[in-house]
N, C-alpha and C positions, 0 to 999 in steps of 0.2 A: 586409108590405113598407113600409107607412107607418111602422110602429114602428121599423124599421131605419133609416129616413131621418130620424127625429125629432131625433137629436142634431145632425145637419147643419143641419136647419131652424132649430133653436134658436140655433145658432152664427151662422147668417146673419141672424136677427132681431137678435141682440145686436150684430152688426157694423153693422147699419143704425142701431140706436138709440144705440149707443156705439161709433162707428167707431174702430178701432185705427189709429194714425198711425205713419209711419216716423220713427225718431229721426234719420235723416240729412237728410231733406228735408221732413218734415211732411206728406207725401202719405198718402193713405189706403192701408192695407194690405188685401190681398185674401186669400182662402183659400189656404193654402200658404205665405204670406209671414210671416216672424217678425222683429220688431225692425227690420229694414231691408227696403225695397221691392226688387224685382228690379233696378231701375235703379241704385239706390245700391250694392247689393251688387256689381254689375258694375263700378261706377266706383271703388269704395273702393281707395285706394292701398296695395296689398300690397308689402312689401319684397322678397319672394321670397328672403330670406336662409335659409340652412340651417346645420346644424352640421358640414358637411363642408368648405365653402370659407370662406376668410377674407372678412370683410366690414368695413364702416366702423365698426360698433359694437364689434368686437374692438379696433380701434385706440384706442377711448376709454379702455381700461383698461391699455394697455401702459405698463409702468414704474410703475404705481400699486398694483396688487393682482394676486394670482395667480388669474386666471380662466381656466379651461380653454377655454371657448368661450362666446360670447354671440350672441343672436339676438333679433330683434323682429318682430312680426307686421305692423304697419302703420306708415306714415309719417304723422306728425302735423304739420299746417300750421296757420297762424293762422286760416284759415277753411276750412270744408269738412266733409265727412261725419265724419271721425275726431274733429275737435274737438267736434262736436255730440254724438257718442256719449259721449265722455269727460265732457263737461259734464253730460249727463243722468245718467250713472253716478255721478258724485261729488257733485253738488249738487242733483239733482232726485229723489232717493230712487228710483232705478231700478236696483237691484242685478242685475236679470235680464239687463242688458246685459253684465255681466261673464261670466255663465253662457253667454250666446250666443256671445261672442267666445272663451271657453275651449273650448267644444265645436268651434268652427270651427278654431281653431288647434291644438287637441289632435288632431283628426283628421289634420292635416298632420304634426305632430311624431311621431306614432306610426309614420309611414312613413319618417322621416328616418334614414337609415343612419349618419349621423355622430353621432347622440345615443345613448350607451350606455344600458343599463338604469339608470334613476334610482331611488335608494332613497327619497329624501325630496323633497317639493315644499314650499318655504317661502314664504309671502307676506311682503313687507316689512310689518312691523307699524306700527300707528298708536299715537301716544301715548294713554294711557287717557282723557285729557280730551277729545281730539278724537274718539276713538271713541265716547265717551258722547254727545257733541254730535251727531255724524252718525248714530249708531245702527248702523253697519256699516262694515267695512273694505272699500273698493271693490275691493281686489285679491283678496279671499277667494274669491268665486264663480269667478273666472277661474282661480285657482290650484287650486281643488278639481277643476274639470273637466279641467285638464291632468293632475293626478294620476290621475284616473280613466282617461283615455285612455292614459296611460303605465304603468298598473298599478303606481303608486308610492304611497307613504304621504303623505298630507297632514298637515302639522303646523303649527299657528299659535301654539305655546307655546314654541318653541325660542329665538326672538329677542324682545327687549324694547326699545322705544324709550324713551330716558331724557331726551330734551329735547323740549320742547313748542314747535314753531315754527308761525308763521302760514303759510297756503297761499302758494305762490310761483308759481302757474301764470301769473300776469300779470307776473312779474318777468323781467328780461332775463337772458341767459346770463351776462353780466359780473357782474350783481348776485349771482347764485348763486355764482359763483366767489369773489367777494370776501367773502361771508359764510360763517361757520363751518358745516360740514356737520353734520347731525343726528347724535347719538350713539346707538349701539346696543350692547347687551351680550347675551351668550348667557345664557339662564336656566339654572337648575340642573336643568331637566327634559330628559330624553332624552339618550342617548348617540349622538353623531354621528361619533365616530371611525371612520375607514375607510369613510365613506359617500360616495356620489355624490349631490350635492345640486343641485337646480334652484331657484335663487332667483328669485322672480317679483315684478315691479312693474308699475305702469300705464304711465306715460310717462317716458322717460329723456331728459334733456337733457345735463347735464354728467357724470352718472354718480356724483355725490358721495354720494347716498343709498345706492346699491348698493355703492359702494366701502366705506362705513362698515359696512354689514351684512357684507360679505365679510370684512373684517378681523376682526370679532368672531367669525365662524365659523371663520376660519383658525387661531385660537388652539388649536383642537382638533387632535388627531393625525391626519395622513393624510386630510384632507378634500379632496375634489375638487369644485370649484364650477363650475356652469354657470349662465347667466343667460338668462331669457326675459322679454320685456315685451310688453304690449299694443301699444305704439306707441313711436316714437322721433322726435325732432326731427332732420331731416336736417342 
């Protein structure tokens, strides 16, 4: 009996010596809690968007690029739980946050009757210089878990980013509109003709990055594009 309980005892000792903290509020996490404490998980601002009904994110792309449907998991505000999560994910070497959000959102999307069977899940790529500096694409874990839940193929070699831009998370919406959107091209890898593609990003504000990706993909024949993001600025 003691041997059966040993792993739990070791985990409890580790928690005391090296307590795990909530990425939302910095409170201590207890057994059964992962990434977020129960309180933050209950308070996190879900958009409750789906792929059946029109939403405000759909409006972002009207008249700009042919997107079949768009959705986002969370609302991003200047302060709060979501901002903390994204900050740790992107700048504090915590890629497991993307996996956590991908599993959460993926479990919701696989029940969404408005989303058809997706063939490919593509993360928005990073420029090689920025990828080398950060060490990982913050969207990758999220996109991989969505692909898993949707029984789709994950592919990170279909799109390439050709311009190296500085991070714009602290820039205003007007600044982003006034500056040229990043450029993307489709690589020579993979045939995406006649495919239903879910294009995935972290936080969407103006939609310029996703628009540029969508235009590169739309050059292929009969591609149907859907969009999913971790969060959106209301």
